[in-house]
N, CA, C and O atoms as a GROMACS GRO file, in nm:
protein
  460
    1MET      N    1   1.660  -1.142   3.266
    1MET     CA    2   1.733  -1.099   3.149
    1MET      C    3   1.716  -1.204   3.033
    1MET      O    4   1.737  -1.323   3.056
    2LEU      N    5   1.680  -1.164   2.920
    2LEU     CA    6   1.657  -1.254   2.810
    2LEU      C    7   1.792  -1.278   2.742
    2LEU      O    8   1.870  -1.184   2.726
    3CYS      N    9   1.820  -1.400   2.702
    3CYS     CA   10   1.943  -1.434   2.637
    3CYS      C   11   1.905  -1.513   2.505
    3CYS      O   12   1.803  -1.581   2.497
    4SER      N   13   1.991  -1.498   2.408
    4SER     CA   14   1.976  -1.568   2.286
    4SER      C   15   2.113  -1.646   2.273
    4SER      O   16   2.220  -1.587   2.259
    5LEU      N   17   2.101  -1.781   2.278
    5LEU     CA   18   2.217  -1.861   2.264
    5LEU      C   19   2.217  -1.939   2.132
    5LEU      O   20   2.112  -1.989   2.090
    6ILE      N   21   2.331  -1.950   2.069
    6ILE     CA   22   2.340  -2.023   1.949
    6ILE      C   23   2.452  -2.130   1.979
    6ILE      O   24   2.565  -2.092   2.012
    7CYS      N   25   2.423  -2.254   1.968
    7CYS     CA   26   2.517  -2.356   1.998
    7CYS      C   27   2.537  -2.441   1.873
    7CYS      O   28   2.448  -2.517   1.836
    8THR      N   29   2.647  -2.429   1.812
    8THR     CA   30   2.679  -2.510   1.692
    8THR      C   31   2.803  -2.584   1.717
    8THR      O   32   2.906  -2.521   1.742
    9SER      N   33   2.803  -2.714   1.712
    9SER     CA   34   2.931  -2.792   1.733
    9SER      C   35   2.994  -2.749   1.862
    9SER      O   36   2.941  -2.781   1.968
   10ARG      N   37   3.101  -2.679   1.858
   10ARG     CA   38   3.169  -2.638   1.990
   10ARG      C   39   3.195  -2.486   1.997
   10ARG      O   40   3.297  -2.444   2.052
   11VAL      N   41   3.103  -2.402   1.942
   11VAL     CA   42   3.107  -2.266   1.952
   11VAL      C   43   2.977  -2.214   2.009
   11VAL      O   44   2.870  -2.243   1.954
   12LEU      N   45   2.981  -2.141   2.112
   12LEU     CA   46   2.857  -2.090   2.179
   12LEU      C   47   2.879  -1.935   2.182
   12LEU      O   48   2.976  -1.879   2.231
   13VAL      N   49   2.773  -1.874   2.121
   13VAL     CA   50   2.769  -1.728   2.114
   13VAL      C   51   2.646  -1.686   2.197
   13VAL      O   52   2.538  -1.741   2.179
   14SER      N   53   2.662  -1.589   2.285
   14SER     CA   54   2.551  -1.537   2.360
   14SER      C   55   2.542  -1.392   2.340
   14SER      O   56   2.644  -1.322   2.344
   15THR      N   57   2.421  -1.341   2.318
   15THR     CA   58   2.400  -1.201   2.300
   15THR      C   59   2.386  -1.129   2.430
   15THR      O   60   2.368  -1.007   2.429
   16CYS      N   61   2.392  -1.194   2.538
   16CYS     CA   62   2.400  -1.130   2.666
   16CYS      C   63   2.510  -1.195   2.749
   16CYS      O   64   2.564  -1.298   2.707
   17CYS      N   65   2.544  -1.141   2.862
   17CYS     CA   66   2.661  -1.183   2.931
   17CYS      C   67   2.636  -1.286   3.041
   17CYS      O   68   2.731  -1.333   3.104
   18CYS      N   69   2.504  -1.325   3.066
   18CYS     CA   70   2.478  -1.402   3.177
   18CYS      C   71   2.545  -1.537   3.181
   18CYS      O   72   2.567  -1.593   3.289
   19CYS      N   73   2.578  -1.594   3.057
   19CYS     CA   74   2.636  -1.722   3.066
   19CYS      C   75   2.774  -1.722   3.108
   19CYS      O   76   2.821  -1.826   3.154
   20CYS      N   77   2.850  -1.615   3.096
   20CYS     CA   78   2.984  -1.602   3.134
   20CYS      C   79   2.996  -1.572   3.286
   20CYS      O   80   3.084  -1.624   3.354
   21CYS      N   81   2.906  -1.489   3.335
   21CYS     CA   82   2.925  -1.445   3.473
   21CYS      C   83   2.836  -1.520   3.564
   21CYS      O   84   2.827  -1.480   3.681
   22CYS      N   85   2.771  -1.621   3.527
   22CYS     CA   86   2.687  -1.698   3.613
   22CYS      C   87   2.770  -1.748   3.739
   22CYS      O   88   2.874  -1.810   3.723
   23PRO      N   89   2.725  -1.721   3.851
   23PRO     CA   90   2.797  -1.761   3.975
   23PRO      C   91   2.843  -1.903   3.978
   23PRO      O   92   2.950  -1.934   4.031
   24GLY      N   93   2.762  -1.993   3.920
   24GLY     CA   94   2.789  -2.134   3.926
   24GLY      C   95   2.915  -2.166   3.848
   24GLY      O   96   2.977  -2.268   3.874
   25ASN      N   97   2.957  -2.081   3.752
   25ASN     CA   98   3.074  -2.109   3.669
   25ASN      C   99   3.203  -2.056   3.728
   25ASN      O  100   3.313  -2.104   3.698
   26TRP      N  101   3.187  -1.952   3.813
   26TRP     CA  102   3.312  -1.887   3.866
   26TRP      C  103   3.335  -1.901   4.010
   26TRP      O  104   3.444  -1.865   4.056
   27GLU      N  105   3.240  -1.952   4.090
   27GLU     CA  106   3.256  -1.949   4.234
   27GLU      C  107   3.371  -2.042   4.276
   27GLU      O  108   3.421  -2.029   4.387
   28ILE      N  109   3.412  -2.128   4.196
   28ILE     CA  110   3.532  -2.217   4.232
   28ILE      C  111   3.660  -2.137   4.252
   28ILE      O  112   3.748  -2.179   4.327
   29VAL      N  113   3.670  -2.023   4.186
   29VAL     CA  114   3.792  -1.936   4.205
   29VAL      C  115   3.772  -1.827   4.306
   29VAL      O  116   3.863  -1.749   4.333
   30GLN      N  117   3.652  -1.821   4.364
   30GLN     CA  118   3.623  -1.708   4.458
   30GLN      C  119   3.721  -1.704   4.574
   30GLN      O  120   3.769  -1.596   4.609
   31GLY      N  121   3.753  -1.817   4.633
   31GLY     CA  122   3.832  -1.816   4.752
   31GLY      C  123   3.978  -1.802   4.728
   31GLY      O  124   4.052  -1.774   4.822
   32CYS      N  125   4.023  -1.821   4.607
   32CYS     CA  126   4.163  -1.818   4.578
   32CYS      C  127   4.208  -1.713   4.485
   32CYS      O  128   4.326  -1.705   4.454
   33CYS      N  129   4.117  -1.629   4.438
   33CYS     CA  130   4.146  -1.520   4.340
   33CYS      C  131   4.110  -1.387   4.407
   33CYS      O  132   3.993  -1.365   4.438
   34THR      N  133   4.199  -1.304   4.429
   34THR     CA  134   4.167  -1.170   4.491
   34THR      C  135   4.096  -1.084   4.402
   34THR      O  136   4.031  -0.991   4.450
   35GLU      N  137   4.099  -1.103   4.274
   35GLU     CA  138   4.034  -1.016   4.177
   35GLU      C  139   3.899  -1.075   4.134
   35GLU      O  140   3.842  -1.037   4.032
   36TYR      N  141   3.852  -1.167   4.212
   36TYR     CA  142   3.717  -1.240   4.183
   36TYR      C  143   3.610  -1.146   4.140
   36TYR      O  144   3.559  -1.156   4.028
   37SER      N  145   3.574  -1.051   4.232
   37SER     CA  146   3.464  -0.964   4.200
   37SER      C  147   3.478  -0.881   4.086
   37SER      O  148   3.380  -0.858   4.014
   38GLN      N  149   3.606  -0.827   4.059
   38GLN     CA  150   3.633  -0.747   3.942
   38GLN      C  151   3.628  -0.832   3.815
   38GLN      O  152   3.584  -0.783   3.712
   39MET      N  153   3.674  -0.961   3.819
   39MET     CA  154   3.663  -1.051   3.709
   39MET      C  155   3.513  -1.071   3.668
   39MET      O  156   3.480  -1.060   3.551
   40VAL      N  157   3.425  -1.098   3.766
   40VAL     CA  158   3.292  -1.124   3.735
   40VAL      C  159   3.232  -1.001   3.679
   40VAL      O  160   3.155  -1.012   3.584
   41THR      N  161   3.259  -0.887   3.727
   41THR     CA  162   3.205  -0.763   3.673
   41THR      C  163   3.246  -0.748   3.526
   41THR      O  164   3.164  -0.713   3.442
   42GLU      N  165   3.372  -0.774   3.496
   42GLU     CA  166   3.423  -0.755   3.363
   42GLU      C  167   3.353  -0.860   3.272
   42GLU      O  168   3.309  -0.828   3.162
   43LEU      N  169   3.345  -0.979   3.318
   43LEU     CA  170   3.280  -1.090   3.229
   43LEU      C  171   3.136  -1.056   3.209
   43LEU      O  172   3.080  -1.096   3.106
   44CYS      N  173   3.068  -0.984   3.302
   44CYS     CA  174   2.931  -0.948   3.283
   44CYS      C  175   2.909  -0.824   3.201
   44CYS      O  176   2.796  -0.780   3.182
   45SER      N  177   3.020  -0.764   3.151
   45SER     CA  178   3.005  -0.629   3.088
   45SER      C  179   2.976  -0.637   2.946
   45SER      O  180   2.964  -0.532   2.884
   46GLY      N  181   2.963  -0.755   2.885
   46GLY     CA  182   2.932  -0.767   2.749
   46GLY      C  183   2.904  -0.905   2.699
   46GLY      O  184   2.896  -1.000   2.777
   47PRO      N  185   2.889  -0.918   2.562
   47PRO     CA  186   2.863  -1.057   2.510
   47PRO      C  187   2.976  -1.160   2.536
   47PRO      O  188   3.089  -1.124   2.567
   48CYS      N  189   2.940  -1.280   2.524
   48CYS     CA  190   3.030  -1.390   2.550
   48CYS      C  191   3.045  -1.484   2.431
   48CYS      O  192   2.946  -1.521   2.367
   49LEU      N  193   3.165  -1.521   2.403
   49LEU     CA  194   3.186  -1.622   2.291
   49LEU      C  195   3.265  -1.738   2.364
   49LEU      O  196   3.375  -1.717   2.416
   50ALA      N  197   3.211  -1.848   2.365
   50ALA     CA  198   3.275  -1.969   2.423
   50ALA      C  199   3.319  -2.060   2.302
   50ALA      O  200   3.240  -2.086   2.211
   51ILE      N  201   3.443  -2.106   2.306
   51ILE     CA  202   3.492  -2.192   2.199
   51ILE      C  203   3.569  -2.306   2.270
   51ILE      O  204   3.650  -2.283   2.360
   52GLU      N  205   3.540  -2.429   2.227
   52GLU     CA  206   3.624  -2.546   2.276
   52GLU      C  207   3.736  -2.560   2.181
   52GLU      O  208   3.717  -2.581   2.061
   53ILE      N  209   3.858  -2.549   2.237
   53ILE     CA  210   3.977  -2.580   2.152
   53ILE      C  211   4.008  -2.726   2.176
   53ILE      O  212   4.018  -2.770   2.290
   54VAL      N  213   4.025  -2.800   2.069
   54VAL     CA  214   4.054  -2.944   2.078
   54VAL      C  215   4.205  -2.962   2.059
   54VAL      O  216   4.261  -2.920   1.958
   55GLY      N  217   4.270  -3.024   2.156
   55GLY     CA  218   4.419  -3.043   2.150
   55GLY      C  219   4.474  -3.056   2.284
   55GLY      O  220   4.400  -3.084   2.378
   56GLU      N  221   4.600  -3.038   2.299
   56GLU     CA  222   4.670  -3.043   2.431
   56GLU      C  223   4.634  -2.918   2.502
   56GLU      O  224   4.641  -2.809   2.446
   57HIS      N  225   4.594  -2.936   2.627
   57HIS     CA  226   4.565  -2.819   2.722
   57HIS      C  227   4.692  -2.730   2.732
   57HIS      O  228   4.682  -2.608   2.718
   58LYS      N  229   4.803  -2.786   2.755
   58LYS     CA  230   4.926  -2.710   2.771
   58LYS      C  231   4.962  -2.626   2.650
   58LYS      O  232   5.014  -2.515   2.661
   59ASP      N  233   4.933  -2.684   2.527
   59ASP     CA  234   4.960  -2.602   2.403
   59ASP      C  235   4.882  -2.480   2.399
   59ASP      O  236   4.933  -2.373   2.366
   60PHE      N  237   4.749  -2.492   2.433
   60PHE     CA  238   4.661  -2.369   2.431
   60PHE      C  239   4.709  -2.270   2.545
   60PHE      O  240   4.709  -2.148   2.527
   61ARG      N  241   4.746  -2.323   2.655
   61ARG     CA  242   4.790  -2.240   2.769
   61ARG      C  243   4.911  -2.157   2.721
   61ARG      O  244   4.923  -2.037   2.746
   62ASN      N  245   5.001  -2.230   2.649
   62ASN     CA  246   5.131  -2.159   2.608
   62ASN      C  247   5.091  -2.056   2.500
   62ASN      O  248   5.151  -1.949   2.497
   63PHE      N  249   4.993  -2.084   2.412
   63PHE     CA  250   4.948  -1.985   2.318
   63PHE      C  251   4.888  -1.861   2.374
   63PHE      O  252   4.906  -1.753   2.319
   64VAL      N  253   4.809  -1.874   2.492
   64VAL     CA  254   4.742  -1.770   2.555
   64VAL      C  255   4.839  -1.693   2.639
   64VAL      O  256   4.835  -1.570   2.639
   65GLY      N  257   4.928  -1.762   2.712
   65GLY     CA  258   5.023  -1.691   2.786
   65GLY      C  259   4.982  -1.678   2.937
   65GLY      O  260   4.873  -1.721   2.975
   66PRO      N  261   5.069  -1.620   3.019
   66PRO     CA  262   5.041  -1.600   3.161
   66PRO      C  263   4.911  -1.510   3.179
   66PRO      O  264   4.883  -1.420   3.100
   67ALA      N  265   4.839  -1.540   3.286
   67ALA     CA  266   4.716  -1.458   3.312
   67ALA      C  267   4.736  -1.309   3.326
   67ALA      O  268   4.648  -1.230   3.291
   68ASP      N  269   4.850  -1.270   3.376
   68ASP     CA  270   4.883  -1.130   3.389
   68ASP      C  271   4.964  -1.084   3.264
   68ASP      O  272   5.076  -1.127   3.239
   69PRO      N  273   4.898  -0.992   3.189
   69PRO     CA  274   4.963  -0.944   3.061
   69PRO      C  275   5.102  -0.877   3.085
   69PRO      O  276   5.188  -0.888   2.997
   70GLU      N  277   5.125  -0.815   3.192
   70GLU     CA  278   5.248  -0.758   3.222
   70GLU      C  279   5.353  -0.869   3.238
   70GLU      O  280   5.464  -0.849   3.186
   71ILE      N  281   5.333  -0.972   3.297
   71ILE     CA  282   5.424  -1.086   3.314
   71ILE      C  283   5.437  -1.155   3.172
   71ILE      O  284   5.546  -1.197   3.134
   72ALA      N  285   5.325  -1.165   3.097
   72ALA     CA  286   5.324  -1.225   2.966
   72ALA      C  287   5.420  -1.146   2.872
   72ALA      O  288   5.494  -1.204   2.794
   73LYS      N  289   5.414  -1.018   2.883
   73LYS     CA  290   5.494  -0.928   2.794
   73LYS      C  291   5.645  -0.951   2.814
   73LYS      O  292   5.723  -0.930   2.721
   74HIS      N  293   5.686  -0.995   2.937
   74HIS     CA  294   5.826  -1.008   2.966
   74HIS      C  295   5.870  -1.163   2.937
   74HIS      O  296   5.979  -1.190   2.886
   75LEU      N  297   5.774  -1.262   2.976
   75LEU     CA  298   5.810  -1.396   2.956
   75LEU      C  299   5.775  -1.458   2.818
   75LEU      O  300   5.851  -1.537   2.762
   76ARG      N  301   5.661  -1.418   2.769
   76ARG     CA  302   5.614  -1.469   2.642
   76ARG      C  303   5.549  -1.360   2.556
   76ARG      O  304   5.427  -1.357   2.542
   77PRO      N  305   5.628  -1.273   2.500
   77PRO     CA  306   5.581  -1.148   2.435
   77PRO      C  307   5.488  -1.172   2.306
   77PRO      O  308   5.416  -1.081   2.263
   78LYS      N  309   5.492  -1.292   2.249
   78LYS     CA  310   5.412  -1.312   2.141
   78LYS      C  311   5.281  -1.379   2.164
   78LYS      O  312   5.208  -1.410   2.070
   79THR      N  313   5.247  -1.403   2.299
   79THR     CA  314   5.119  -1.464   2.335
   79THR      C  315   5.002  -1.371   2.321
   79THR      O  316   5.021  -1.249   2.315
   80VAL      N  317   4.885  -1.424   2.315
   80VAL     CA  318   4.757  -1.342   2.311
   80VAL      C  319   4.751  -1.239   2.420
   80VAL      O  320   4.726  -1.121   2.397
   81ARG      N  321   4.775  -1.288   2.543
   81ARG     CA  322   4.759  -1.196   2.657
   81ARG      C  323   4.867  -1.086   2.650
   81ARG      O  324   4.838  -0.972   2.685
   82ALA      N  325   4.986  -1.115   2.607
   82ALA     CA  326   5.091  -1.016   2.604
   82ALA      C  327   5.060  -0.910   2.495
   82ALA      O  328   5.092  -0.792   2.511
   83ARG      N  329   5.000  -0.953   2.386
   83ARG     CA  330   4.968  -0.865   2.276
   83ARG      C  331   4.832  -0.790   2.306
   83ARG      O  332   4.824  -0.670   2.275
   84PHE      N  333   4.740  -0.846   2.355
   84PHE     CA  334   4.606  -0.787   2.366
   84PHE      C  335   4.557  -0.758   2.505
   84PHE      O  336   4.465  -0.678   2.519
   85GLY      N  337   4.612  -0.817   2.610
   85GLY     CA  338   4.567  -0.796   2.744
   85GLY      C  339   4.605  -0.664   2.800
   85GLY      O  340   4.711  -0.612   2.766
   86GLN      N  341   4.520  -0.604   2.888
   86GLN     CA  342   4.544  -0.473   2.949
   86GLN      C  343   4.598  -0.494   3.091
   86GLN      O  344   4.694  -0.427   3.130
   87ASP      N  345   4.541  -0.580   3.165
   87ASP     CA  346   4.576  -0.610   3.308
   87ASP      C  347   4.523  -0.745   3.351
   87ASP      O  348   4.468  -0.816   3.267
   88LYS      N  349   4.537  -0.784   3.474
   88LYS     CA  350   4.484  -0.918   3.512
   88LYS      C  351   4.340  -0.940   3.501
   88LYS      O  352   4.294  -1.054   3.500
   89ILE      N  353   4.262  -0.831   3.493
   89ILE     CA  354   4.118  -0.835   3.488
   89ILE      C  355   4.084  -0.839   3.335
   89ILE      O  356   4.012  -0.928   3.289
   90PHE      N  357   4.137  -0.744   3.261
   90PHE     CA  358   4.108  -0.741   3.114
   90PHE      C  359   4.227  -0.803   3.042
   90PHE      O  360   4.307  -0.737   2.976
   91ASN      N  361   4.233  -0.928   3.060
   91ASN     CA  362   4.348  -1.004   3.001
   91ASN      C  363   4.323  -1.070   2.868
   91ASN      O  364   4.401  -1.153   2.822
   92SER      N  365   4.214  -1.030   2.809
   92SER     CA  366   4.175  -1.062   2.674
   92SER      C  367   4.118  -1.202   2.640
   92SER      O  368   4.050  -1.218   2.539
   93VAL      N  369   4.146  -1.303   2.725
   93VAL     CA  370   4.092  -1.437   2.702
   93VAL      C  371   4.087  -1.517   2.828
   93VAL      O  372   4.175  -1.502   2.913
   94HIS      N  373   3.986  -1.604   2.845
   94HIS     CA  374   3.984  -1.695   2.955
   94HIS      C  375   4.034  -1.830   2.902
   94HIS      O  376   4.003  -1.870   2.790
   95CYS      N  377   4.112  -1.897   2.986
   95CYS     CA  378   4.165  -2.027   2.946
   95CYS      C  379   4.151  -2.109   3.083
   95CYS      O  380   4.198  -2.062   3.187
   96THR      N  381   4.093  -2.220   3.080
   96THR     CA  382   4.088  -2.297   3.203
   96THR      C  383   4.226  -2.325   3.257
   96THR      O  384   4.315  -2.367   3.183
   97ASP      N  385   4.243  -2.300   3.384
   97ASP     CA  386   4.371  -2.316   3.451
   97ASP      C  387   4.412  -2.463   3.461
   97ASP      O  388   4.526  -2.496   3.428
   98LEU      N  389   4.326  -2.549   3.504
   98LEU     CA  390   4.359  -2.685   3.532
   98LEU      C  391   4.301  -2.779   3.429
   98LEU      O  392   4.183  -2.766   3.395
   99PRO      N  393   4.379  -2.876   3.376
   99PRO     CA  394   4.318  -2.980   3.274
   99PRO      C  395   4.196  -3.048   3.338
   99PRO      O  396   4.101  -3.086   3.270
  100GLU      N  397   4.203  -3.062   3.470
  100GLU     CA  398   4.095  -3.138   3.532
  100GLU      C  399   3.958  -3.064   3.521
  100GLU      O  400   3.852  -3.126   3.528
  101ASP      N  401   3.964  -2.925   3.504
  101ASP     CA  402   3.844  -2.840   3.493
  101ASP      C  403   3.789  -2.828   3.359
  101ASP      O  404   3.678  -2.778   3.342
  102VAL      N  405   3.864  -2.873   3.260
  102VAL     CA  406   3.824  -2.856   3.121
  102VAL      C  407   3.682  -2.922   3.100
  102VAL      O  408   3.594  -2.860   3.041
  103GLY      N  409   3.663  -3.043   3.146
  103GLY     CA  410   3.536  -3.114   3.125
  103GLY      C  411   3.419  -3.045   3.190
  103GLY      O  412   3.308  -3.043   3.136
  104LEU      N  413   3.445  -2.985   3.312
  104LEU     CA  414   3.344  -2.909   3.383
  104LEU      C  415   3.298  -2.782   3.301
  104LEU      O  416   3.179  -2.751   3.293
  105GLU      N  417   3.392  -2.715   3.246
  105GLU     CA  418   3.365  -2.593   3.169
  105GLU      C  419   3.293  -2.627   3.034
  105GLU      O  420   3.203  -2.555   2.990
  106ILE      N  421   3.335  -2.736   2.972
  106ILE     CA  422   3.268  -2.779   2.846
  106ILE      C  423   3.124  -2.818   2.879
  106ILE      O  424   3.032  -2.781   2.805
  107GLU      N  425   3.101  -2.893   2.992
  107GLU     CA  426   2.972  -2.934   3.031
  107GLU      C  427   2.883  -2.811   3.053
  107GLU      O  428   2.769  -2.808   3.008
  108TYR      N  429   2.933  -2.716   3.120
  108TYR     CA  430   2.859  -2.592   3.153
  108TYR      C  431   2.818  -2.514   3.028
  108TYR      O  432   2.701  -2.484   3.005
  109PHE      N  433   2.923  -2.483   2.950
  109PHE     CA  434   2.897  -2.390   2.834
  109PHE      C  435   2.820  -2.459   2.724
  109PHE      O  436   2.732  -2.398   2.662
  110PHE      N  437   2.853  -2.589   2.697
  110PHE     CA  438   2.797  -2.654   2.572
  110PHE      C  439   2.683  -2.749   2.603
  110PHE      O  440   2.616  -2.791   2.509
  111ARG      N  441   2.656  -2.784   2.720
  111ARG     CA  442   2.538  -2.877   2.750
  111ARG      C  443   2.435  -2.804   2.842
  111ARG      O  444   2.317  -2.794   2.808
  112ILE      N  445   2.480  -2.756   2.953
  112ILE     CA  446   2.391  -2.693   3.055
  112ILE      C  447   2.319  -2.562   2.983
  112ILE      O  448   2.196  -2.552   2.974
  113LEU      N  449   2.408  -2.466   2.934
  113LEU     CA  450   2.355  -2.342   2.873
  113LEU      C  451   2.280  -2.363   2.751
  113LEU      O  452   2.193  -2.280   2.722
  114SER      N  453   2.303  -2.467   2.673
  114SER     CA  454   2.235  -2.487   2.551
  114SER      C  455   2.090  -2.547   2.564
  114SER      O  456   2.015  -2.561   2.467
  115GLN      N  457   2.059  -2.581   2.692
  115GLN     CA  458   1.917  -2.641   2.714
  115GLN      C  459   1.824  -2.523   2.746
  115GLN      O  460   1.705  -2.543   2.768
   0.00000   0.00000   0.00000
């Protein structure tokens, strides 16, 4: 599959989906996420836009809301996932769960893929 990547500062745009669904990026959640295969299928279904948000991890997590949009609608109805998510698979946005993983994802999306 041919991909066209544009990497400027901290925004990565891919015209194909391979950068988002690469097994190396998501296999860490395979053992603990029952929706793993559905998530990978969804992530591979279209183009990818990766953006590094600079600031406190918890602030962005609060902006995005709980991973399950149904829960988000009840607990945080003004969050991105409450407003735009459909279900746990199509929840509108990915946000790194653990602050410790932020560096790994930045490395993957903005260094490894841009080479």
